[in-house]
C-alpha positions, -999 to +999 in steps of 0.1 A: +161+055-090+166+084-113+204+091-113+238+075-108+273+085-100+296+076-128+328+094-119+344+114-092+374+133-080+388+142-046+416+166-036+436+162-004+419+179+025+445+199+044+460+234+047+467+238+010+489+269+008+496+266-029+459+263-039+431+288-045+394+283-046+397+285-084+425+259-086+407+235-063+375+237-084+394+234-117+414+204-105+386+182-093+363+192-122+388+180-148+397+149-128+360+139-124+354+142-161+385+121-168+373+095-143+339+093-159+354+091-194+336+121-208+344+156-219+332+191-209+311+192-240+291+162-227+280+180-195+245+196-196+246+214-163+270+224-135+262+228-098+288+242-073+286+238-036+305+267-019+296+281+015+322+309+015+306+332+041+338+353+039+365+326+037+374+336+002+375+371-013+363+356-046+326+353-049+303+344-078+322+311-079+298+290-100+314+306-130+349+295-119+340+259-130+342+271-166+379+278-160+384+241-161+376+237-198+364+260-226+339+233-234+319+244-204+311+278-220+274+286-222+265+256-199+242+266-170+262+268-138+247+276-104+261+279-069+241+266-039+246+269-001+231+252+029+257+256+057+278+225+063+254+205+041+262+227+011+279+198-008+248+176-005+226+205-014+246+207-047+242+169-052+205+172-047+202+200-072+219+178-098+195+149-090+165+172-095+178+184-128+181+148-140+148+138-125+131+167-143+148+156-176+163+190-180+198+175-179+212+141-187+247+147-173+254+170-144+288+179-130+287+186-092+316+203-075+321+212-039+349+234-026+361+255+003+393+273+013+392+280+050+428+281+063+438+315+050+413+331+074+425+340+109+413+318+137+389+342+154+373+351+121+368+315+112+348+311+145+327+341+136+320+329+101+310+294+113+288+308+140+266+324+113+253+289+107+235+291+141+206+313+150+224+345+159+194+359+179+199+331+204+235+319+199+254+349+185+273+354+218+283+318+223+319+315+234+341+294+212+319+299+181+302+268+166+323+245+189+305+263+217+271+254+203+280+217+202+297+221+236+264+231+250+247+202+233+273+178+248+268+194+282+231+190+280+234+154+268+257+146+297+233+162+321+205+140+308+222+107+302+254+108+322+291+115+313+298+100+279+334+110+276+345+074+271+322+070+242+333+103+226+369+093+229+361+059+213+345+077+184+374+101+179+399+072+182+380+051+157+378+078+131+415+088+135+424+051+131+403+048+100+418+080+086+453+065+085+443+046+054+426+076+037+451+093+014+428+124+012+426+128+050+441+159+067+452+138+098+466+103+090+476+094+125+462+068+150+459+090+181+446+061+203+418+061+229+439+073+258+451+104+240+416+112+229+402+105+264+427+125+284+427+163+287+462+175+281+483+204+268+480+189+233+444+180+238+428+208+258+392+215+265+376+236+237+340+240+248+319+223+275+331+187+277+345+187+242+383+185+238+403+192+207+401+156+196+363+159+196+362+187+170+366+185+132+393+204+114+396+236+095+404+226+060+409+234+024+397+210-003+374+200-031+355+171-045+334+165-076+309+140-090+296+133-124+259+124-123+237+111-151+205+093-158+203+055-153+201+046-190+233+067-198+250+053-167+245+017-177+266+024-209+295+038-189+323+021-170+306+022-135+272+032-121+264+039-085+227+045-082+207+066-057+182+042-042+169+073-024+178+108-015+160+127+013+163+163+025+146+175+057+149+211+069+143+218+106+139+250+126+171+271+129+165+281+166+174+253+189+148+266+214+120+254+190+131+217+191+147+191+213+183+195+202+193+161+218+172+142+194+183+155+160+147+151+149+153+164+114+181+139+109+159+111+122+131+121+097+155+122+068+168+087+076+132+075+080+122+089+046+154+077+028+152+042+041+115+039+032+120+053-003+148+028-008+128+000+005+155-011+030+162-010+067+193+001+085+203-035+089+206-038+051+233-011+049+270-022+046+284+010+060+276+046+068+294+079+063+280+104+088+286+140+097+309+139+127+316+177+129+320+169+166+320+135+183+288+143+202+272+147+167+281+112+157+269+099+190+235+115+186+234+105+150+236+068+160+203+074+178+188+095+150+195+068+123+180+041+146+212+023+155+205+029+192+176+041+214+176+076+226+203+082+252+221+049+244+243+059+215+274+054+237+268+017+239+272+015+201+306+031+202+318+012+233+307-022+219+326-017+186+294-019+165+307+010+143+343-001+139+354-008+103+350-046+110+319-041+132+282-048+125+278-014+108+310+005+100+306+042+105+330+066+088+355+041+074+370+072+057+379+087+091+349+111+089+352+148+092+372+142+124+402+129+106+395+137+069+388+174+075+358+195+068+361+221+040+324+230+042+313+232+006+332+201-003+321+178+026+288+165+012+303+159-023+332+141-006+309+118+013+291+108-018+324+102-037+338+081-008+307+060-007+309+054-044+345+044-041+336+018-015+307+004-035+328+000-067+358-015-048+379+016-057+385+027-021+421+030-010+437-001+005+430-005+042+399+018+039+378-006+019+348-022+036+344-059+030+319-067+002+298-035+005+263-036-012+245-006+002+258+027+016+241+053+037+253+088+043+241+116+064+253+152+059+239+181+080+241+218+081+240+237+114+229+218+145+208+192+126+190+220+107+197+210+070+196+172+069+204+151+039+205+113+036+214+092+005+212+055+001+235+043-027+239+010-045+262-001-073+243-013-103+273-016-127 
């Protein structure tokens, strides 16, 4: 336990026409400092998670954090990227700086503006997070990659459309109570299960309700060492933080197992000295519903090929044995790539401190687990969080 979250901020995730990458970054940076009760002069280091990849014409965005406050001038600021796990990569850089005692307080910001990019170009940008030598011609972009995963899973374990619809319906129902969520509407199981004009097939067996959203948004965290955190208003400690990188080509691994994710969960739980049964809830990376299904198996909630049972039996509902994505997940909340991992950590901290929005709050949470991945289970990050003040 080397670091704690002591403050956070979260913008709405949506199509934010009046925002820019700069304004999103500035907004959450200032709000996170205010929430932590510190000033820019107290920050030792800044880390920005920003995928970009062509979404924004403005690059070199780490320096944009300094636009939030002149007190940031001359502070080290670095941008990091690791596909859809970019936000967690930024968090981990902050943790490393604190563990190395190079910094006592680190501001971590994650941001992305995606909606100004035309649809076909969005698909091309996102597909760059796959192995282009093998998947560069995949129809429907990254949705097509997960469409193939879903097709292969169905071939091996049977049609799981009911389970995918349950996952989508659960997350949309949870998202109703998340004021930051892009879609705050309970779509219901039947709508998510039925192919229709409003819910067409997108790729393989995946329908529109199986796919996360194209979003703008930002989130920020203030991290500090434990001794400093215990003198502040709140402290949510990292019991553990694991990062496992797997092969980029899917041909070099069994893509239906998310082996990198499973290894990250194994390491994080062992380092924290807990089991999955000790967790109060999980925020997981449901870029597509098939991803959440396979992640149930990777985290050890279900045996291989039996993740559907978890969804269908209500285990992961907000009042179930292990609530998964009480925030609505990427499915309802949205998925501005650079912001997602930072958002997941902020949402877990909200839950653990009892500061989650009404209706979204899990009952008496003690330990949180989160899983954020980049690519198809290539960059895998797991954090186990616990409130200590």
